C-alpha positions in Angstrom: 0.0 0.0 0.0 1.0 3.6 -0.2 2.9 5.1 2.7 3.2 8.6 4.0 4.8 11.1 1.7 8.3 11.9 2.8 8.8 15.3 4.5 11.6 17.6 3.3 12.7 20.7 5.2 15.2 23.5 4.2 16.4 25.5 7.2 18.3 28.8 7.0 21.0 27.6 9.4 22.1 24.3 11.0 20.8 25.6 14.4 17.3 26.2 12.8 17.5 22.7 11.3 18.1 21.2 14.7 15.3 23.3 16.2 12.9 22.0 13.5 13.9 18.5 14.3 13.2 19.0 18.0 9.7 20.5 17.3 8.8 17.5 15.0 10.0 15.0 17.7 7.8 16.7 20.3 4.9 16.4 17.9 5.6 12.7 17.3 5.7 12.2 21.0 2.2 13.9 21.3 1.0 11.5 18.6 2.1 8.6 20.8 5.4 7.6 19.2 8.0 6.5 21.7 11.4 8.3 21.6 13.0 4.8 21.3 11.3 4.5 17.9 12.7 7.7 16.5 16.2 7.9 14.9 18.3 10.9 14.0 20.9 10.0 11.3 23.9 12.0 10.1 26.8 11.3 7.7 29.7 12.0 10.0 30.1 12.1 13.8 31.0 15.8 14.1 27.4 16.6 12.9 26.0 15.3 16.2 27.2 18.3 18.2 24.5 20.8 17.0 21.8 18.2 17.3 22.9 17.1 20.8 22.9 20.8 21.9 19.4 21.3 20.7 18.2 18.0 22.4 20.0 18.9 25.6 18.4 22.4 25.7 15.0 20.9 25.0 15.4 18.3 27.8 14.8 15.4 25.3 16.5 12.1 26.4 18.8 10.7 23.8 21.5 8.0 23.2 24.3 8.0 20.7 24.1 4.5 19.3 27.4 2.8 18.5 29.4 5.8 19.5 30.1 8.5 22.1 28.4 11.8 22.7 30.3 14.8 21.4 31.9 16.0 24.6 32.8 12.4 25.6 35.0 11.8 22.5 38.7 11.3 23.3 40.0 14.1 21.1 37.4 16.6 22.4 38.3 15.8 26.0 42.0 16.2 25.2 41.4 19.6 23.6 39.2 20.7 26.6 41.9 19.6 29.0 44.4 21.9 27.3 41.8 24.7 27.3 41.2 24.1 31.0 44.9 24.5 31.7 45.0 27.8 29.7 42.1 29.0 31.8 43.4 27.6 35.1 46.9 25.9 35.2 46.2 24.5 38.7 43.5 22.1 37.3 45.2 18.8 38.3 42.7 16.6 36.3 43.5 18.5 33.1 47.2 18.5 33.8 47.3 14.7 34.3 45.3 14.1 31.1 47.6 16.0 28.7 51.0 16.3 30.4 52.2 13.4 28.2 49.7 13.6 25.4 50.7 13.8 22.6 53.6 11.8 24.1 56.6 14.0 25.0 58.8 11.7 27.0 57.3 12.2 30.4 57.1 8.8 32.1 54.9 7.5 34.9 57.8 7.8 37.4 58.2 11.5 36.7 54.4 12.1 37.1 54.5 10.2 40.4 57.4 12.4 41.6 55.3 15.5 40.7 52.3 14.1 42.6 54.5 13.3 45.7 55.9 16.9 45.6 52.4 18.4 45.2 50.8 16.3 48.0 53.8 16.9 50.3 53.7 20.6 49.9 49.9 21.1 49.4 50.3 22.6 46.0 49.0 21.8 42.5 50.8 19.6 40.0 51.4 22.7 37.9 53.1 24.5 40.7 55.2 21.4 41.4 56.2 21.2 37.7 57.1 24.9 37.7 59.2 24.7 40.8 60.5 21.1 41.1 60.7 19.4 37.7 62.2 15.9 37.9 65.8 15.5 36.8 67.2 14.1 33.6 65.6 14.0 30.1 62.1 13.7 31.6 62.7 16.8 33.7 63.5 18.9 30.6 60.3 17.5 28.9 58.3 18.7 31.9 60.0 22.1 31.6 59.1 22.2 27.9 55.4 21.3 28.8 55.3 24.2 31.3 56.7 26.6 28.6 54.1 25.3 26.1 51.2 26.0 28.5 52.7 29.4 29.4 53.0 30.4 25.7 49.4 29.2 25.1 48.1 31.3 28.0 50.0 34.4 26.7 48.9 34.0 23.1 45.2 33.5 24.1 45.0 36.5 26.4 43.4 38.8 23.9 42.0 36.3 21.3 38.3 35.9 20.6 37.0 32.5 21.9 36.9 30.6 18.6 40.5 31.6 17.8 41.6 30.5 21.3 40.2 27.0 20.5 41.9 26.9 17.1 45.2 28.1 18.5 45.3 25.7 21.4 44.3 22.7 19.2 47.0 23.5 16.7 49.9 24.6 19.0 49.3 21.8 21.6 50.3 19.2 19.0 46.8 17.6 19.0 46.2 18.4 15.3 49.5 17.1 14.1 49.1 14.0 16.3 45.6 13.1 14.8 46.8 13.9 11.2 49.3 11.1 11.7 46.6 8.6 12.7 45.0 6.3 10.2 41.5 7.1 11.5 42.4 10.7 12.3 40.1 12.4 9.8 37.0 11.9 12.0 38.9 13.1 15.1 40.0 16.3 13.3 36.4 16.9 12.2 35.4 16.8 15.8 38.1 19.2 16.8 36.9 21.6 14.1 33.4 21.2 15.5 34.7 22.3 18.9 35.7 25.6 17.2 32.1 25.8 15.8 30.8 25.1 19.3 32.8 28.1 20.6 31.5 30.3 17.8 27.9 29.2 18.5 28.4 29.9 22.2 29.6 33.4 21.6 26.7 34.0 19.1 24.1 32.7 21.6 25.4 34.2 24.8 27.0 37.4 23.4 30.6 38.2 24.1 31.7 37.7 27.7 33.3 40.9 28.9 36.3 41.2 31.3 38.0 44.3 32.6 41.8 44.3 31.9 44.4 45.9 34.2 44.3 49.1 32.2 40.6 49.4 32.8 39.6 48.4 29.3 36.6 46.0 28.8 37.5 43.1 26.6 35.1 40.4 25.3 37.8 37.8 24.9 40.5 35.8 26.6 40.2 33.9 29.8 36.7 35.2 30.8 35.2 34.0 27.6 37.1 30.7 27.8 36.0 30.0 31.4 32.4 30.6 30.6 32.6 28.3 27.6 34.3 25.6 29.6 31.5 25.8 32.2 28.9 25.4 29.4 30.8 22.4 27.9 31.0 20.8 31.4 27.3 21.2 31.9 26.5 19.7 28.5 29.0 16.9 29.0 27.3 15.9 32.3 25.5 12.7 32.8 22.7 13.4 30.3 22.9 10.2 28.2 19.8 8.1 28.8 20.3 4.7 30.4 20.2 1.6 28.3 16.6 0.5 27.8 15.2 3.9 28.7 12.8 5.7 26.3 15.3 7.8 24.4 15.9 9.2 20.9 18.5 7.3 19.0 21.3 9.3 17.4 23.7 7.6 15.0 25.8 7.8 11.8 24.2 6.3 8.7 26.9 3.6 8.9 25.8 2.6 12.4 22.2 2.4 11.3 22.6 -0.6 9.0 20.2 -3.4 10.0 18.0 -1.2 12.3 14.5 0.1 11.7 12.4 2.9 13.3 8.9 4.3 13.1 10.3 7.7 12.2 13.7 8.7 10.8 15.3 12.1 10.3 18.2 12.3 7.9 20.0 15.6 8.5 22.7 17.6 6.8 21.8 16.7 3.2 24.2 19.2 1.6 27.0 18.9 -0.9 30.2 18.3 1.0 28.4 16.8 4.0 26.2 14.1 2.6 27.4 13.4 -0.1 30.7 13.7 1.8 33.4 15.9 0.3 35.9 13.0 0.2 33.6 11.1 -2.1 34.6 13.3 -5.1 38.2 12.2 -4.9 37.6 8.5 -4.3 36.9 5.9 -7.0 33.2 4.9 -6.7 33.0 7.5 -3.9 29.7 8.9 -5.1 28.3 5.4 -5.6 29.1 4.6 -2.0 27.3 7.8 -0.9 24.2 6.7 -2.9 24.3 3.3 -1.2 24.5 5.0 2.2 21.6 7.2 1.3 19.6 4.1 0.4 20.5 2.7 3.8 19.4 5.9 5.5 16.0 6.1 3.7 15.1 2.5 4.3 15.5 2.7 8.1 12.1 4.4 8.3 9.0 2.2 8.6 6.4 4.9 8.6 7.7 8.4 8.4 10.9 9.9 6.8 12.2 13.5 7.2 15.0 14.8 4.9 16.6 18.1 6.2 19.3 20.4 5.1 20.5 24.0 5.9 21.4 26.9 3.6 24.2 27.9 6.0 26.3 25.9 8.5 29.2 26.6 10.8 32.4 25.1 9.5 35.7 25.6 11.4 34.2 28.6 13.1 33.0 30.2 9.9 29.6 30.3 8.2 29.6 28.1 5.1 26.9 28.8 2.5 
């Protein structure tokens, strides 16, 4: 028999696209459809960030199927740890996460020595590293790390928030590290998306002002970074619905193979996103994108939504 006509929506921006999806999900709920029977599909992992933010803000329970939520992804957590050190070098958790990542020759023994010094003198690991770096090659590596964080802090003092994120991701060595990984492209997309998150945060909340020593009011630097990190921490909280709970299913099209849902949203249907920009340079790349689109469309039993946006944030810039 004939099914429902598919529903196609063009939004002005990626944020408006996410807002439309949230409104439609609420309507489906009112019509008696369980969240568990609604899926939100996207081509690449980085696209989930805008959608997750909209769902979080709307108080809708969701799970990322076959993957991690945006702020739980390893590369995002590493970037946030560097940013936390820039905002507050005495953050021991952030220090421990990245003092030897990417690897810079600081072994466990050296870290233990720093921890002993910090505990014995009642100071932070950062203060211990500044004053009592271990001896030998490892000690010079600790000194180099201290210099790196100090240079990042200095450089970021007067930068706008999105540029702080960009600068820290590049200069910390994270970008070069993931470029060298076989599966690094996805991780780099997520790091770029963190810059977009910073841009969106400034756009939504307005610039965060701070008064400098000379009495000037600046909407940049550590004040903006601290506010953004608090926001990221709130969104990274324990929001993922428990297994078996009634929750919306978020996933990449690849992860959706073999699953079916009452209603399916396929988002980000734009040249360069889906079909993915890499498909142009790969043999049979476009054919693979068509196959993926077939998978996406056939996940819906009753209702299918196809959405795209005229503009989207990409690497902190609006792309048309």
